[in-house]
C-alpha positions in Angstrom: -18.9 17.9 -11.2 -15.3 18.7 -10.3 -12.0 17.3 -11.6 -9.4 15.8 -9.3 -6.4 18.1 -8.6 -3.9 15.3 -9.1 -3.8 12.1 -11.2 -1.5 9.2 -11.5 1.7 9.7 -13.5 0.7 6.6 -15.5 -1.2 9.1 -17.8 2.0 10.6 -19.0 2.8 9.7 -22.6 5.4 6.9 -23.1 8.9 8.2 -23.6 12.1 6.5 -24.5 13.6 4.8 -27.5 11.9 2.7 -30.2 12.4 -0.6 -28.3 10.9 0.9 -25.1 7.8 2.1 -27.0 7.5 -1.3 -28.7 7.6 -2.9 -25.2 4.7 -0.7 -24.2 2.8 -1.5 -27.4 3.3 -5.2 -26.7 2.2 -4.8 -23.1 -1.0 -3.0 -24.2 -1.7 -5.6 -26.9 -1.4 -8.4 -24.3 -3.8 -6.6 -22.0 -6.3 -6.2 -24.8 -6.1 -9.9 -25.6 -6.6 -10.6 -21.9 -9.6 -8.3 -21.9 -11.2 -10.1 -24.9 -10.6 -13.5 -23.2 -12.0 -12.3 -19.9 -15.2 -10.9 -21.6 -15.7 -14.2 -23.5 -15.3 -16.0 -20.1 -18.1 -13.8 -18.7 -15.8 -11.8 -16.4 -17.6 -8.8 -15.0 -16.4 -5.3 -14.3 -15.7 -4.4 -10.7 -14.4 -1.5 -8.7 -12.2 -2.4 -5.7 -12.0 0.6 -3.3 -9.0 0.9 -0.9 -8.7 2.9 2.3 -7.5 6.5 1.8 -6.5 9.4 3.9 -6.5 13.2 3.7 -6.8 16.6 5.4 -9.8 18.8 6.1 -9.3 20.3 2.6 -8.5 17.3 0.4 -8.5 13.5 0.4 -6.4 10.9 -1.4 -8.8 8.3 -2.9 -7.5 4.9 -4.0 -9.2 2.1 -6.0 -8.9 -0.2 -9.0 -11.2 -1.1 -11.9 -10.9 -4.7 -13.0 -12.6 -7.5 -14.9 -13.1 -10.3 -12.5 -14.5 -13.8 -12.8 -18.1 -14.2 -11.7 -18.3 -16.4 -8.7 -20.2 -19.7 -9.0 -22.9 -20.0 -6.3 -21.7 -22.6 -3.7 -18.2 -22.7 -5.0 -15.1 -22.6 -2.7 -14.2 -19.2 -4.2 -17.6 -17.8 -3.3 -17.3 -19.1 0.2 -13.9 -17.5 0.5 -15.2 -14.2 -0.7 -18.0 -14.3 1.8 -15.8 -15.4 4.7 -12.5 -13.7 5.3 -11.4 -16.7 7.4 -11.3 -19.1 4.5 -8.0 -20.2 3.0 -7.3 -18.4 -0.3 -4.5 -19.2 -2.7 -2.5 -16.1 -3.7 -2.8 -16.7 -7.5 -6.6 -16.0 -7.3 -5.8 -12.3 -6.8 -3.9 -12.2 -10.2 -6.6 -13.6 -12.4 -8.4 -10.3 -12.8 -7.7 -8.0 -15.8 -7.3 -4.2 -15.3 -9.6 -2.0 -17.3 -7.4 0.8 -18.7 -8.3 4.6 -18.8 -11.9 4.1 -17.8 -13.8 7.1 -16.3 -14.6 6.8 -12.5 -16.9 9.0 -10.5 -15.9 9.6 -6.9 -18.5 11.0 -4.5 -17.5 12.2 -1.1 -18.8 15.0 1.2 -21.5 15.9 -1.3 -18.9 16.5 -4.1 -18.7 14.3 -7.2 -15.4 14.2 -9.0 -14.7 12.5 -12.3 -11.3 10.9 -12.8 -9.7 8.4 -15.1 -8.0 5.1 -14.1 -4.5 4.6 -15.4 -3.1 1.9 -17.6 -3.2 -0.5 -14.7 -6.8 0.3 -13.9 -5.6 2.1 -10.8 -7.3 5.2 -9.4 -4.9 7.3 -7.2 -6.1 10.9 -7.0 -6.3 13.9 -4.7 -9.9 15.3 -4.5 -10.4 18.8 -3.1 -13.2 18.6 -0.5 -14.0 20.2 2.8 -14.4 17.5 5.6 -14.3 17.3 9.3 -11.5 15.2 11.0 -12.3 11.5 11.4 -13.7 8.7 9.2 -15.7 9.3 6.0 -16.8 7.2 3.0 -16.1 7.8 -0.6 -18.2 6.0 -3.2 -16.6 5.0 -6.5 -18.6 4.3 -9.6 -17.7 3.2 -13.2 -19.8 2.2 -16.1 -21.2 -1.4 -15.6 -19.9 -1.8 -12.0 -21.6 -1.8 -8.7 -20.6 1.2 -6.5 -17.8 0.5 -4.1 -17.2 2.3 -0.8 -13.7 3.4 0.4 -13.1 4.4 4.0 -11.2 7.7 4.2 -9.4 8.9 7.3 -9.3 12.7 7.5 -6.4 13.8 9.7 -7.0 16.7 12.1 -4.9 19.8 11.7 -3.9 19.4 15.3 -2.5 15.9 14.8 1.3 15.9 15.4 2.2 12.1 15.1 1.7 9.5 12.4 2.9 6.0 11.7 4.4 4.6 8.5 5.2 0.9 8.4 6.6 -1.5 5.8 4.8 -4.8 5.6 7.1 -7.7 4.3 9.4 -8.8 7.1 8.4 -5.9 9.3 4.9 -6.7 10.4 4.5 -9.9 8.3 7.1 -12.7 8.3 7.5 -13.5 4.6 11.2 -13.4 3.5 10.1 -12.1 0.1 13.3 -10.7 -1.5 14.4 -14.0 -2.8 12.7 -14.4 -6.2 11.5 -18.0 -5.8 10.1 -17.4 -2.4 8.5 -14.1 -3.6 6.6 -16.1 -6.3 5.7 -18.9 -3.9 4.4 -16.5 -1.2 2.5 -14.4 -3.7 0.9 -16.9 -6.0 0.8 -20.3 -4.1 0.8 -19.9 -0.4 -2.5 -19.9 1.5 -3.0 -16.4 2.8 -3.6 -17.7 6.3 -0.1 -19.3 6.3 1.4 -15.8 6.5 2.6 -15.1 10.0 2.5 -11.8 11.9 5.8 -10.6 13.4 5.7 -11.2 17.2 4.7 -8.2 19.2 4.2 -5.7 16.3 0.4 -5.7 16.5 0.5 -5.0 20.2 3.1 -2.3 19.6 0.8 -0.6 17.0 -2.2 -0.8 19.4 -0.2 0.8 22.2 1.0 3.6 20.0 -2.6 4.4 19.0 -3.7 4.4 22.7 -0.9 6.9 23.3 -1.6 8.8 20.1 -5.3 8.2 19.2 -5.4 10.6 16.3 -2.3 9.2 14.6 -2.9 8.0 11.0 -1.4 4.6 10.0 0.1 4.2 6.6 1.3 0.8 5.3 3.9 1.5 2.7 5.1 -1.5 0.7 6.5 -2.5 -2.6 3.9 -5.2 -2.9 1.5 -5.2 -5.9 -2.0 -3.8 -5.8 -3.4 -7.2 -6.7 -2.4 -8.3 -3.2 -4.3 -5.4 -1.4 -7.4 -7.4 -0.4 -5.2 -10.2 0.9 -3.1 -7.8 2.9 -6.2 -6.0 4.3 -7.5 -9.4 5.5 -4.1 -10.2 7.0 -4.1 -6.9 8.9 -7.6 -7.4 10.2 -7.1 -11.0 11.2 -3.9 -10.2 13.1 -5.5 -7.2 14.8 -3.3 -4.6 13.3 -4.8 -1.1 13.2 -6.7 -0.1 10.1 -4.6 2.0 7.7 -4.1 3.1 4.1 -2.2 0.7 1.9 0.2 2.4 -0.5 1.3 -0.4 -2.9 2.6 -0.4 -6.4 2.1 -2.1 -9.8 4.4 -4.6 -11.5 5.5 -4.0 -15.0 6.4 -1.1 -17.3 6.0 2.6 -16.4 5.8 5.5 -18.8 9.6 6.1 -18.6 11.1 3.0 -17.0 11.6 -0.7 -17.9 11.0 -1.8 -14.3 9.2 -0.2 -11.4 11.5 0.9 -8.6 10.3 -0.2 -5.2 12.8 2.2 -3.5 11.6 5.1 -5.7 8.0 4.2 -4.7 8.8 4.5 -1.0 10.9 7.6 -1.4 8.1 9.3 -3.4 5.4 8.5 -0.9 7.4 9.5 2.1 8.2 12.8 0.6 4.6 13.3 -0.4 3.5 12.7 3.2 6.1 15.2 4.4 4.8 17.9 2.0 1.1 17.1 2.7 1.5 17.3 6.5 4.4 19.7 7.2 3.5 20.0 10.9 3.5 16.2 11.6 6.3 13.9 12.7 6.3 10.2 11.7 7.3 7.0 13.4 8.9 4.9 10.6 9.1 1.1 10.8 11.0 -1.2 8.5 13.4 -4.1 8.5 17.1 -4.7 7.8 16.5 -7.3 5.0 15.8 -4.9 2.1 16.5 -1.2 1.6 14.5 0.4 4.4 17.5 1.6 6.3 18.9 3.4 3.3 15.5 4.8 2.3 14.7 6.1 5.8 18.3 7.5 6.2 17.9 9.4 3.0 14.5 10.7 4.0 15.8 12.0 7.4 18.6 13.9 5.6 16.0 16.0 3.9 13.1 15.9 6.4 14.8 15.1 9.7 12.4 17.4 11.6 9.5 15.3 10.4 10.7 12.0 11.9 10.1 11.1 15.5 12.0 7.8 15.5 12.9 4.9 13.2 12.3 1.3 14.2 14.1 -1.4 12.3 13.2 -5.0 12.8 16.3 -7.2 12.8 15.9 -10.5 10.8 16.9 -13.7 12.4 19.8 -15.7 11.0 17.3 -18.0 9.2 15.2 -15.1 7.8 18.3 -13.3 6.6 19.4 -16.4 4.7 16.0 -16.7 3.0 16.0 -13.0 2.3 19.5 -13.2 0.7 21.3 -11.5 3.5 20.6 -8.3 5.5 22.1 -4.9 5.8 24.5 -4.0 8.5 23.2 -1.9 11.4 24.4 1.5 10.5 26.2 4.0 12.7 23.6 6.6 13.5 25.4 8.3 16.3 25.4 11.6 14.4 21.7 11.5 13.6 19.3 13.7 15.4 16.6 11.0 14.8 16.6 8.1 17.2 17.1 4.7 15.6 15.8 1.5 17.2 16.8 -2.0 16.4 14.9 -5.1 17.7 13.8 -8.5 16.4 10.2 -8.0 17.6 7.6 -5.5 18.7 8.3 -5.9 22.4 11.9 -4.7 22.1 10.8 -1.7 20.0 8.1 -0.9 22.5 10.7 -0.7 25.3 12.9 1.6 23.4 10.0 3.8 22.3 9.0 4.1 26.0 12.5 5.1 26.9 12.2 7.9 24.3 8.9 9.1 25.7 7.0 8.1 22.6 5.0 5.3 24.2 
């Protein structure tokens, strides 16, 4: 049995002052109480496996270990679980309780690797393994759980183009930045009420026809709790399958609050280091910080970016989102910037650039 070469930074010891350490103690105490309550309520341990990606020498495996409520036969929740077309309220994804620091065995390509989930129950590790390009399956197991399979896309060394896309207000119309709407969309709204951005699924499909080996990465500041909901949204609206890189809410080992911008910066830089011979198409919107994040990334890795597509929010969306950033002056940039309110406009500009 091998050990993973990289584990989540959540395993770092908590740093900071006494108040910060007390906050972590309080957070862990609350989680332990939730665990006791969940076990008394007959919650069962479960592994949720997420789609991953990798090269022919390693793969990034993602998953989460949780205590979840046992579905009552014939209940609406059971029907929703069996049928992705059922309406599901967002709050149901947040009733589960993470199992902290539990051992998880990952089996892929005949290699079994033991790792440990972090304080949020998250598994995010790089496993050394030799695989051929294309789709593979990783099997995740933890004590007391049923095995879970994760689809892993192994990128060919010859691949030269990849796609990274934000989710909220880029491929999904949500207007999430405003706090009340964020809570409403996350916890209350039926997941089928979320709307796809016009033309973006068609654009993604056309890009994969032109670049069939291109990996697709959905990089968002949304919480891991929402991953199953987002995966169903992508499938229902015919977006291409791709790895979800999300984040957790709450304390980190060295910060009071998680930084969504840092999360995006870190993963973009990781992709640049992992695949130094690839260029990326980056998609975002002008309602959050995507322009600043992508601009900063191009200053360091400009040769790794084929083009940047920014979806322009409508006046109504901008009001709900608390405003929007001004379209920057990118005349001095070696990277093409595209601005459009929908996928059709972006497709036209990408075609003019010879990328579509």
